[in-house]
Backbone bond lengths (Angstrom), bond angles and torsions (degrees), N, CA, C in turn:
res aa  C-N    CA-C-N  psi(-1)  N-CA   C-N-CA  omega(-1)  CA-C   N-CA-C  phi
1 M - - - 1.457 - - 1.517 111.54 -
2 K 1.329 116.79 -38.45 1.458 119.13 -179.57 1.575 112.88 -65.39
3 N 1.363 114.30 -35.85 1.479 120.05 176.57 1.516 109.77 -61.58
4 I 1.281 120.54 -41.41 1.439 122.85 179.71 1.533 111.01 -64.56
5 A 1.258 116.94 -39.60 1.482 121.80 -178.45 1.542 109.28 -69.84
6 A 1.318 117.12 -31.92 1.493 121.70 -177.98 1.548 109.89 -79.81
7 L 1.280 119.13 -19.43 1.423 122.22 -178.21 1.572 114.85 -56.09
8 P 1.348 115.69 -48.81 1.515 114.56 178.45 1.502 112.91 -62.05
9 L 1.343 118.02 -35.89 1.454 120.55 179.13 1.488 110.71 -66.01
10 A 1.323 116.48 -45.83 1.461 120.48 -179.85 1.533 111.48 -62.03
11 L 1.332 117.50 -38.73 1.446 120.64 178.87 1.538 111.78 -68.16
12 A 1.303 115.14 -39.76 1.509 120.34 179.31 1.545 109.64 -66.07
13 L 1.303 115.14 -42.59 1.453 117.03 178.62 1.554 114.61 -65.05
14 S 1.351 113.77 -41.97 1.466 117.62 -178.40 1.517 108.39 -69.80
15 A 1.299 119.58 -37.45 1.473 121.28 179.03 1.531 110.59 -61.83
16 G 1.315 114.44 -41.34 1.486 118.67 178.55 1.492 112.98 -64.67
17 L 1.346 116.30 -38.88 1.443 119.14 177.78 1.457 114.16 -72.69
18 L 1.346 119.10 -37.37 1.425 123.05 -179.21 1.547 112.52 -74.26
19 S 1.374 116.99 -26.72 1.437 116.37 -179.11 1.450 113.53 -89.22
20 A 1.303 120.93 -8.62 1.463 124.15 176.40 1.527 111.21 -63.08
21 P 1.351 116.76 146.51 1.493 115.43 179.18 1.487 111.37 -67.70
22 A 1.273 118.02 148.17 1.470 122.81 -179.84 1.496 109.23 -75.69
23 L 1.289 115.80 112.68 1.438 121.83 178.90 1.493 111.21 -100.43
24 A 1.286 119.15 151.09 1.508 119.85 178.07 1.483 107.82 -67.63
25 A 1.315 113.45 140.50 1.464 119.73 179.69 1.542 113.07 -92.29
26 G 1.334 114.99 2.04 1.473 120.19 -175.02 1.519 114.34 -78.64
27 D 1.334 113.53 -175.40 1.422 126.62 179.56 1.536 111.47 -99.65
28 A 1.301 119.82 109.40 1.468 118.70 -171.37 1.528 110.56 -67.56
29 Q 1.301 120.78 -27.43 1.467 120.55 176.10 1.529 110.95 -68.38
30 A 1.278 118.22 -41.03 1.466 121.77 174.43 1.512 108.90 -66.69
31 G 1.306 117.04 -39.72 1.465 118.95 175.79 1.536 116.92 -61.10
32 E 1.314 114.77 -30.20 1.453 121.02 176.48 1.523 108.23 -66.25
33 K 1.331 119.02 -36.28 1.476 120.54 177.80 1.523 109.55 -70.40
34 V 1.323 117.29 -39.93 1.470 120.61 177.58 1.555 109.20 -60.86
35 F 1.347 115.31 -46.40 1.493 119.44 -178.87 1.568 108.99 -61.56
36 K 1.278 118.43 -46.85 1.430 120.31 -179.24 1.569 112.66 -59.70
37 R 1.312 114.89 -41.49 1.452 122.84 -178.49 1.560 111.65 -71.63
38 L 1.343 116.44 -46.73 1.454 119.65 -168.58 1.547 115.60 -105.66
39 C 1.323 116.44 -24.99 1.470 119.69 -169.09 1.548 113.90 -114.27
40 S 1.360 115.65 -33.99 1.439 115.74 -171.39 1.512 116.31 -66.44
41 G 1.279 118.97 -9.82 1.526 120.69 176.48 1.520 109.98 -68.85
42 C 1.342 118.09 -20.84 1.463 120.08 -174.36 1.576 109.58 -127.20
43 H 1.326 120.00 -26.13 1.442 122.63 -171.89 1.534 109.63 -122.46
44 Q 1.300 114.61 144.91 1.504 122.75 173.56 1.474 111.23 -113.36
45 I 1.248 117.81 153.32 1.478 124.83 177.88 1.516 109.39 -149.81
46 G 1.312 116.05 148.54 1.411 117.70 -179.50 1.533 109.57 120.35
47 E 1.401 114.18 -175.97 1.455 119.20 -173.83 1.501 114.97 -59.88
48 S 1.329 120.79 -40.36 1.433 121.15 -179.77 1.552 114.56 -100.65
49 A 1.378 116.38 21.65 1.448 119.43 -175.15 1.507 111.43 -62.63
50 R 1.297 116.75 146.93 1.488 121.12 175.85 1.549 103.52 -148.69
51 A 1.309 114.43 168.52 1.469 119.79 176.49 1.511 108.15 -61.94
52 F 1.312 113.90 145.93 1.433 121.00 -177.18 1.579 104.31 -133.55
53 F 1.257 121.50 -124.80 1.454 123.75 169.27 1.497 110.09 -72.13
54 G 1.304 116.36 -21.80 1.485 123.59 176.06 1.543 106.52 -135.03
55 P 1.324 115.28 171.66 1.453 116.86 -177.23 1.550 111.13 -71.60
56 Q 1.312 115.81 159.23 1.505 120.77 175.29 1.559 106.99 -70.32
57 L 1.287 115.16 151.06 1.484 119.19 -170.57 1.485 113.40 -112.13
58 N 1.328 121.74 15.28 1.475 121.26 172.83 1.528 107.14 -62.11
59 G 1.383 115.44 131.33 1.445 123.52 175.59 1.546 112.10 66.45
60 V 1.342 120.39 22.61 1.410 122.88 179.31 1.505 114.19 -60.17
61 I 1.329 116.52 -34.99 1.416 118.02 -178.27 1.565 111.74 -76.44
62 G 1.343 112.32 117.51 1.482 118.15 -175.54 1.554 112.29 100.30
63 R 1.277 115.56 -11.12 1.500 120.23 -177.70 1.527 110.35 -84.55
64 H 1.309 114.87 152.20 1.479 119.26 175.48 1.500 106.62 -78.46
65 S 1.374 116.53 157.14 1.454 121.91 -178.99 1.507 108.00 -77.98
66 A 1.325 111.62 147.17 1.502 121.98 172.46 1.526 111.85 64.02
67 V 1.322 118.90 42.46 1.463 120.36 -177.59 1.551 114.50 -115.42
68 T 1.332 117.49 -16.68 1.480 115.74 -178.56 1.517 106.39 -71.12
69 T 1.401 113.28 140.27 1.457 118.66 -171.43 1.552 113.27 -85.36
70 D 1.294 117.72 -7.74 1.520 119.63 -176.93 1.491 112.31 -101.03
71 Y 1.307 117.69 13.34 1.485 118.97 176.39 1.530 111.18 -134.38
72 V 1.312 114.58 145.05 1.475 119.50 179.51 1.545 107.60 -97.05
73 Y 1.332 116.28 107.95 1.460 120.15 -177.10 1.456 113.72 -83.38
74 S 1.360 120.22 154.91 1.428 124.00 173.68 1.516 111.16 -67.00
75 D 1.333 116.35 156.06 1.420 119.71 177.34 1.539 111.12 -58.51
76 A 1.316 116.44 -35.71 1.537 118.99 177.80 1.498 110.39 -63.07
77 M 1.261 120.53 -41.86 1.491 121.10 179.51 1.527 109.47 -71.48
78 K 1.305 120.06 -41.76 1.430 123.42 175.74 1.526 113.26 -54.16
79 S 1.327 115.65 -40.76 1.425 118.71 -178.30 1.528 114.79 -90.32
80 A 1.319 116.13 -6.22 1.534 119.46 -179.90 1.461 113.36 -63.30
81 N 1.348 119.69 -35.05 1.467 123.54 176.41 1.544 111.43 54.69
82 L 1.334 114.79 53.97 1.467 120.15 -176.74 1.569 109.94 -104.53
83 V 1.293 116.77 158.25 1.410 120.48 164.96 1.540 104.05 -114.60
84 W 1.306 115.68 128.10 1.462 122.20 -177.69 1.536 110.06 -76.80
85 D 1.334 115.78 69.60 1.468 118.05 170.77 1.510 107.92 -88.43
86 R 1.328 113.63 -179.73 1.481 119.86 -173.13 1.532 110.82 -57.76
87 E 1.303 117.05 -49.45 1.444 117.16 -176.53 1.509 112.92 -66.03
88 T 1.334 119.18 -40.30 1.451 121.31 176.33 1.481 111.52 -61.37
89 L 1.355 117.87 -45.35 1.431 120.87 -179.50 1.570 110.85 -61.06
90 I 1.283 114.50 -43.09 1.525 119.56 -179.25 1.563 106.36 -58.59
91 A 1.296 117.52 -52.06 1.424 119.65 -177.07 1.530 112.18 -63.98
92 Y 1.331 117.80 -37.48 1.465 122.14 177.40 1.516 110.27 -66.76
93 L 1.326 116.87 -45.55 1.485 117.24 179.85 1.509 113.26 -65.13
94 E 1.396 116.46 -28.19 1.427 119.59 179.02 1.578 110.68 -74.74
95 A 1.338 115.44 -38.26 1.455 118.53 -176.39 1.532 109.22 -158.68
96 P 1.364 118.08 83.84 1.458 123.09 -173.96 1.574 111.16 -57.49
97 K 1.322 117.26 -41.22 1.447 116.99 -173.88 1.571 112.00 -77.68
98 K 1.316 117.42 -13.27 1.505 118.94 171.49 1.536 109.82 -79.89
99 V 1.337 116.80 -34.44 1.482 117.07 -178.08 1.502 110.45 -83.11
100 V 1.378 119.18 -36.43 1.488 120.57 176.21 1.537 105.38 -131.45
101 P 1.362 115.12 85.55 1.434 117.65 174.68 1.539 110.96 -57.63
102 G 1.372 116.35 132.02 1.427 118.87 179.72 1.568 110.78 94.42
103 T 1.337 119.34 -0.73 1.481 118.94 177.62 1.503 109.05 -63.11
104 R 1.352 114.62 148.43 1.463 119.69 177.00 1.540 111.76 -85.58
105 M 1.302 116.93 -3.72 1.474 119.78 -178.54 1.524 108.43 -65.03
106 I 1.358 114.19 123.61 1.495 118.88 179.74 1.515 105.93 -100.35
107 F 1.304 113.05 93.06 1.438 123.06 -179.22 1.504 106.45 -157.20
108 W 1.344 117.48 121.69 1.459 122.60 -176.32 1.526 113.62 -75.21
109 G 1.318 117.15 -15.97 1.421 118.98 179.65 1.539 112.86 115.78
110 L 1.304 117.60 160.50 1.423 125.51 179.17 1.488 110.59 -122.72
111 S 1.305 119.73 116.16 1.456 123.87 -171.59 1.564 112.05 -95.40
112 D 1.289 120.12 -9.00 1.448 122.10 -175.57 1.539 108.79 -88.49
113 P 1.363 117.28 110.00 1.476 119.25 -177.84 1.546 115.16 -60.80
114 E 1.336 114.06 -30.76 1.501 116.42 178.44 1.469 110.81 -67.59
115 K 1.393 117.13 -42.28 1.497 120.16 179.84 1.536 109.83 -66.02
116 I 1.337 118.64 -35.77 1.468 122.49 176.93 1.469 108.14 -61.91
117 E 1.340 118.73 -48.56 1.493 121.80 -177.51 1.554 108.91 -62.57
118 D 1.337 117.91 -41.79 1.428 122.99 178.19 1.534 110.55 -58.26
119 L 1.328 115.00 -48.80 1.455 122.00 178.98 1.517 112.31 -60.35
120 L 1.307 119.20 -42.22 1.435 124.13 178.88 1.588 108.65 -64.64
121 A 1.273 116.20 -42.63 1.436 121.14 179.69 1.572 109.98 -62.36
122 Y 1.372 116.82 -36.85 1.440 118.86 176.75 1.532 110.09 -72.67
123 L 1.238 121.62 -42.74 1.484 124.89 179.53 1.490 110.87 -59.22
124 Q 1.354 116.33 -36.97 1.494 120.02 -179.57 1.508 111.58 -64.17
125 T 1.323 119.46 -18.46 1.411 119.80 -176.98 1.524 111.99 -81.44
126 F 1.327 120.46 -0.55 1.426 125.75 -178.99 1.463 113.32 -120.81
127 P 1.364 118.58 89.81 1.481 121.68 179.21 1.563 109.82 -67.18
128 A 1.335 112.60 170.70 1.479 116.99 176.94 1.536 108.04 -66.71
129 Q 1.268 113.96 148.01 1.556 118.93 177.31 1.465 113.31 -109.49
């Protein structure tokens, strides 16, 4: 009888956990170091960010591909029709040219899952402006 009474509570808890947005589990401070080392040569982020060799990355998580107005995207990126959700960003960071063949992004990929999580945690700290 106790198991039957606990069932609605268990379902409610699991529904709440499963419906929550997927947030990066990484360390944003470590992600800042990854960004500075691997990304900042082409991308800017933060209050005064603008397009550089690549688009600015404020609010990138959840944004559609090729939508910022201050950057000229490749035809490959324009036609990719992606949403930069967590899974897509992970795949893209691991192998950009596999996710968007023909992308102009000159980056071989990042194979360390911990660094990817850290980078995603850092990117999350910058909403769209």
